[in-house]
N, C-alpha and C positions, 0 to 999 in steps of 0.2 A: 555537435552533438550527435545525430544521428551515425555519423562517421566514428565518432566516440564508443558509442553503444557495439557497431556491427563490432569492431576490432577488439573491443572490449570480450565479448561473446565467444569471437573466433576462436581469440584466445584461450580462454577460460575449458570452452569444449574440447580442444586436442591436447589440452593438459590431464583431462580425466579420464582418456581412456584406457590408461592403465589402472584406472581405480575402480573398474568396473567390478562387481564382486557377484553382481546375476543376470541372467539377461531375462530383460523384462519385457515384457507382449504391448502393444501401444495402447491395451486398453488399461492396462496398471499404470502405464505413466498419465494418463489421462486422470484415473481416478487418485492418483496421488498430488496432483496439481492442484486439487481442489479439495483436500484436507490440508486446511492451515497448520495444524499439529501432527501432520505426519512423520513418522518417525525414519524422516532419510536426509542426510542431509542434502540441501539445496539453496541454489542461486538463482530465484528471481528479479529479471532485468526487468523493471517497467518502469515505461517512456507516456507520459501525460503528457495532451496537446489540448491547451485552452482555449477557444475563442471569444472575439465578442467581451471582450473586458468591461464592463459598465456599460457608457453609451459611448465608446469605442469601439477601434475594430482591430486592437492592442490585443495580440498572443504573446502569450505565456507556455515556458516547457520545464518540464519536470521530472528529470530522471530519478527513479528510486535502484538506489541496491539494496536490495532485503534477505541478505544471507539469514539463514533459517539452523539452528545446530542444536535437533536432539543429542541428550545425554539419561542414561541409565540414572535413578536414583540407590533405587532398593529393586528387590523384587516387584511391587505392586507397583510405584509409580514412577513417571518419568519428569523429567522436566524439558522444556522447549525454549529456548532463544532465539528470540524475533528479531533484527533490525533495521531502520528504515534511515539509510542515508543520503538524502536527495541531494542531489545538484540542480540548480534552480536557472534557469534565464526568464529572466522577467524585465518588461516596460521600466519599472517600479514598482511603489506599494501606494494607495491613495494616499496622499496630505492628508486628510479627515474622511474617517470614519462616520465622521456627523454630515456632510455638507450634501444632504437630500438633495434634490429638485435642481442641483447645482452639476454643471460640466466634470467628468471628474479628471483631476490632475494627479499627475505620479511623481514618484522621486525620481533619482536617474535611474538607467536601464542598468543591470549587472546580470553574468553569468558567476554564480560561485554555490561550496556547497553551504546550505542550509542544518537547521538543529536538528540533531538525529535524537530518533526516539531508540530505547532496546524495553522487549514486552519478554517477560519468563512465566511462560504457562505450568504448573503442574499439571498433570494429566495422570490418572490410572491408568495401567497396562493391560487389564480385560476389564474389557467395554463388549456391549452389545452392540447394537444398531444405531445407538445413542453413541455420539463420542463427545467429552467435555473436557476442555480445561480450566483455570482458572490461577491470576497471580495478579501482576503490577505491571505495571507503564512507569520509565524513567526517561523523563526528557530532558536533552543535553545543551545547551547553549554553542553547538559549535559553527554555526555562522561565518562563515571568513570576508565580509561585505558586512560594512555598514548599514545599507538599504535594510538586510536581513535580519541582522541583530538583533534578538529580545535583551539578550544580555542576564535570561531567567531561568535558575532549575526548575522541572516541573516533575510530579508524578502524580498516580492514581489508578484506580484500580483497572483490570484486561479480564475478560472470560470469552469464552469462545464455547459453541457448541454446535455440533452438526449429525445433521443423521443421513445413515447410505440405504436406500430403497430402492433395490433395484437397479433400473437403469438413475435413477433421483440421486444429488449430494442435495442439499440445503441446511443453511444452517445460517448463522451470525458471529460477527464478533465486536466487539463492544466495548471503550475505554473509554475516564475522562481524565481529564490531566488539569492537574491545580499548579501554579507556581508556590517556591517555598522560601525561606529566606528573606532577606532583608532587602524589601523596595529602596530604588535608588531614581530619585527624578530623571525624570527622561523615560524610565526603560520600557518594557511593553509589556503587561499583566499576560500571565499564558491562565484563561480556563475555557476549556474547549471540550465539545464531547466529541465521539468517532460513532458513526455506527454502520456496521459494512455488514448488510448481508447479501451472501451469496445463492443461487440458485442454478444447479447444472442439471442438461440433459443429455445423457451419454450414446452416443451412434455406431455406429458399427465401426471396427477398423480405429480408436484412439480419438473419431471423431465427437465433437459434443459442442451443444448451448451452452451460452451462459451468459448470466447476469450481473454482476460486485457493483452495484452503486457501491459509490461512499456519501455517507449523511452527514454535515458535518452541523455543530451549532455554535456560535462563539458567544459564550455566554455573557461575554463583557459589553460586546455590542445592542444595538438599539432591538428592538421587534424588526424593523426593516430590516438590518443588516446584519442577522442573525444565521441564520438557514442555507443552508446548503441541498438540497435534494432532488438526485438526481435519476432520471427514467429511460432503460436502454438496454442493451445488453449486444451481444457476438456469436461468433462463436472459437471454437476450439479445435488442436491436434497435438492428441502426444505422438510420439514419433524418436527415430534414434538415429541421428548426426552419427553416420559411423559405427561404434559400439555405443554412442553416446545418448541416457534417458532424455530428451527434450521436450516441453510441452511449450505449446506459441498460442495466440489467443490475439485479436485483434475486436477490438469494441467500441463503441461510440453512445454517448448521454447527452441528452437534452435537461437543462434543470428545469426543472417547474416551480420550484422557488429556489432564487438566487437574492443575493446582497444586494440591496439597491445603488451601493456604490463598488465601482468596481466587482461585480459579482460576472461569473462567466457565462456564456446564456451554452455555449456548444463544447464539447469533449473528446477528443478521441484517446482511443491509451493503448497500444501495444506493447506485449510481454512477454519473454521466453524467460523460462524457469528449467535452468541445468539442474540434474540430479546425480548423487554420490550415494551411488545404496553403500549399505553400511555393513563391513563383512562380520 
């Protein structure tokens, strides 16, 4: 998995040399990476490794390919598309989310594409320190392995807001997804909330401190298996690979709240974001 991510990153970086429209400083690159609706084409490649699933020492890995595509709507508004395409390596999923107090058992291990989510934000062109966008998210049943398949389409609202204040950039991205259409016997229903607060403090020469925990609530589960609340953070650096603007981060989180059944305790996140400045 790591070799695939590294090869993908290097290949994309080499292809972008001819597309760079202007020179960016390391600080500008860092700040652009901290804005989820920045008006620059970019490709974040994010690798999340989860440790100690449930009462086992099993490990799960999710590599997210997350292209960001901004578009001009008119003189006053922009549309920003954000897609998340996960490649999941998992020891399986719990056979039951209601077996609290019992040893966790898993289905077969697999590595496959998971379900894709596509968010669209309507954002004003003219903003002050506070930047915002609002829209919706579409959840698509694209998983390629039966272990991961939900066989459900989903949709819901999605909003983002952030403020840039001196060296600080902080805000949150929130979405909730519900499945729609006719449910079939055996299908997994979708009903979840995701809150992604972020706090960044910019240092000199593109270095920055960052915390971007992903808080989730699975509304279809009981109270002991509903919430995941990470606490932690890390550091990042904006730089140029040749002429290509890149931002890279390393972060670690401990889940202060996690599902009793197969909830992970620790998470390590490595991310590289490649920018394609618009001409």
